[in-house]
Structure formats: C-alpha cells, structure tokens
N, C-alpha and C positions, 0 to 999 in steps of 0.2 A: 462304290461298288453299285452298280445297276444290275438287277434281275428283271427279265421278260417272262411273264407267265400268260397263258391262254386257257380260257375256259369255253364250254359250249353250254348255253342256256337253253330250257326246253320252254319256259314260259316266263311272265313276270313273277319274280320273287328273289329271295336272298340265298346266297351261296356263302357258305362259311370256308373263309380263306386263310383263317388263322393258321393252320399248320403250314402252308405254303410260307407265308410270311415268316414264322419261326424259323422254318429251315434256312430262308435266306440269310437271317441273323446269324444263325449258327455257321452257316457257310463262310460268311464274311470274315467270322474270327474277331469280329469288334466287340470289345468288352464294354465300352461305354460310347454312347453317341446316341444319334438320332435315326429313326427309320421313317420314310415318308413311303405311303402306298397312295398310288395315283392310277385314276381310271381316265383313259384319253376318250370317252365316249359321252355324246350329248344327250343320250337317253338312258344312261347308267351312273352309277355313284358307289361311293365308299363309305361305309358307317361302322362305329363301334357301338355295340349292342349287347344285350344280355344272350349267354350262350347256354344257359341252364335250362329253360323252358323252352320245348320244341314248338310251342305255339306262338312265340315271339315273332318267327319269320312270317307266319300266315297273318297274324294281327297288325304287323308292320306294313303290309302290302293292303290290308282291309283299310287301315287308318290313312294311308297315303292316297288311296281310291277315293275315300270320303273327302279329304281335303283337296284334291286335285282331280275331280271327275272329268271324264271324257265328255268335253261339250262341243258341239258342231260349230257353234259361233265363235270358237277360238281356235280352230284348226288352221294348218298351214298348208303346203301342198301335199304333205302325208296325213295320215290321220293319227299322229302320235304326238300332238302337242303336250297333252297331259303328261307323257314321258319326259319331255322336255322340263316342264315345271317340276316335276318330281326330282330329276336329276339335279336341277339348280338349287332346290331346297335342302337337299341332303348335302351334297357338295362333292367335288371330283376327288378329293384327297383327305387323308388323315395323316397326323405326325404323332409318333410315338416315340417314347424315351427307351433307350436301350440301358439297361443296368445289370452289371454281372454277366453279360454275354447273353440277356435274354429280354424280351420286350416287359415292359412295366405296364402289365395289364392289371384291371382290377380281377378279384374273384370270379366274378360272373361276366366278365367280358369277353366278346369275341370279335373278330374282324369279319365283316360281310362285304361280298361283292352284290350291289343292288341292281339287278335287271328290272327296267322298267317298260321294255319294249321286244320281250324275247318272242321267238326263240332267235338266237344269234350266236355267232362265234365271237368272243370278246377278248380283250387283252387288258391287263393290268400290269403296272411296274411297281418294284420296290427298290427304293433307293436308300442305301445305307451310308451314312455319314459318321466319320469316327469324331468324337466330341470331347 
C-alpha cells in the first residue's frame, strides 16, 4: 500500500511527520511488516531522531550547516549545492518495522522530513509492506 503526502516548508528545517506515517500504518491495517518513508527530492531527506527536546531540530540544522557550509567554490548552476550534500548524507529514505499494527520506534524517536533548501512544496511517500 502506497501513501502520498505533501507539505509546504517555509525555510531550512525539520518537520515532524511521525503522525502522518503512523496514520498510514493504521489505515493500512497491516499488523506486522515494514514501512518505508521516501523523499523524492535532491535537496531534502528523511531522518529518525529525538522528538523530546524541541531544540534538536534547530541544532540538527546548525550542525549540518557547520558540516556542509555554503561555499561558492563548489556551487553548480543553482546556489544550493550544500543542500545536495546534506540530503545525500542524511538519505532519501528510512525503513521502519511494524509490530502489533504500530511503528517500532524508540521512546524518544520521531520521523522528520529534512528541508535543506526551502521554502518549497514537497512530497514524501510511505510504503507499507506486509511481512
């Protein structure tokens, strides 16, 4: 079963999409299986990270900016090559286990859409596979 979601981003940052992914799992009716969350953009990504401390989202972006600064000497036709590097390092997808009809996430884990080149209208997919 495939679910298609859209979101609008206002700037570079993390958007918690855990609720949307959990709703897709529930709607699928699948009790045991795999859930794949996929981002079809080259300047965005999907990550699983802490969801208890709201500062994590800002610090995550600050850390990525320090690791991949915007440098004119590595730009391409646009001015967003740093966003491409960030996206590639985080990854386009994450795979989660479904157990008992729910995502098997750790106590402090959430699923995030990472925007590295906003504002944009974005899309992500959730694929539920019976296992």
